[in-house]
N, C-alpha and C positions, 0 to 999 in steps of 0.2 A: 556484436558489440560486447565488450567485456569491461569489467571494472578494473581498478588498480590492483596490481598483484603485489602483495607484501613480500618482503625478503625472507619471511619465515619458511623454512624448507618443509615443515609439516603442516602448513596451513591447509585447512579443508576448503575445497572449492564449493561455494554455495551456488545453487542453481535457482534463479528467480524466474518464475513463469510470469511474464509480463506481455503487454500488447506489442505485436509487430504491426498490426493494422487495426484501426477503429474508424468509425464514421467521423466525418469532418467536425461535427459538433462536439465530440468528446475529446478531440486532440488537446493535450495540455491540461486535461481535467481528470485524468484517470488515477486511481488510487495506487497503482504501482509506482507512481512518481515519488510518493513519500518514502517507499522502501528504497528506491534507487538513490534518493537523496541521502538516506541514512547509511546505505552501503558505501557511498562515496565519502561521506563525512567521517565514517569510522575507518576508512581505507581498508575495507575487507575485500579479499579476492572473490569475484563472482562471475558467473556466466549467465546469460539471458537465454531462456527458451522462449522465443517469440511466438505468441499465439495470435492467430488471425481471427478476430471477432466476426467480421462479415462472412467468413467461410465456416463458421460454427465450430471452430477448434475447441471451444469451451464446453460444447454440448456432447462430449463423448464419455463413455464409461471410464476410460483411462483417466481423463482429467477430473471427472467427478470423484475419483478416489483421492485426488490431491485436494480438491476444493468442492465440498459437498453441495454448495450453492452455485457452482459453475461460475464463480467470479474470479477476477484477477485482483490481487496477486496471490500466488502461492510460492512457498519457499521450500526447497529440499536441502536440508542441512545434514548431509551425510546420512540420509535415510530417515531423519526426523522431519516430517512434513508438517508445515504450518500454513494455514490460510488466514485471511483477514489482516489487512495492512497494519493496524495498530498492534495486534498480537505479534506480528513479524518484527516490527520495529522494537518492541519491548524485549523480545527474545534476543535480537542482535545486540541491543544495548547491554543486556545482562551478560551475554556470551563474551563480548570483547571488553567490557568494563569502560566503555565510552558512552557519553550522552546520558548516563545514569549514575548518580552519586552512589558511593559505596556504603554510606550510612543509611540506616533504616528511615530516619526522618526525611532525608533528601530523596530517597527512593519513593517514599509515600507521596511527596509533593509532585514528583514526575508522574506517578500513576494517577494522582488526582487530576492533573492538568490534561493528561492523555484522555481520561474518561470524560472530562468536561468538553474537550475538543470534539470528541466523537459523538457525545450525547446531548450537549447543550448548544454548542456553537455551530457544528456542521449541519444539523437538520434544517434550521431556518435558512442557512446560506444555500443549501442544496435546493430547497423549495424555491428560493428566489431565482436560482439559475434555471430551474425547470419552468418556472413562471415566465421568465424572460424569453426562453426558447419558444414557448407555445402561446404566449399572450397576444391578443390582437389589439392591445392598448386600452382595453376596458377593465383592467384589473387593478386600478389604482388603490382601492381599499385593501385588497389582498396584499399588494406589495407593501403598503404602508404598515399593515399589521405585522408582516414578516420582518 
């Protein structure tokens, strides 16, 4: 699978390490999806290096050099390797000048909301998702709290 190719002759091909296979419960919920969305939205050329999670593709020394925590996604931008989905999206936004205002005030707001999403909004939502995956129906108080 490859992304849209721009007409720029000197466009660098980005290489995104994303999932080629995950367990059924994780489908549609992986963090490489936010990078894929950003790449498509910014119309940047990219290729995907599919990683097979059940086959332990992430647990190799070679992949650990790309992503020290052995997590998806990782991005290779012409030798500059970045892991962590939010860091990748911010890198791409700055690189191409899309999804990020060019003025300092606008950029500060984007950064604020990115950090809020990752640190304030996502943790309880992720906890709810895990609770729903594992709960036996007796966790009403925990669910209400989250």
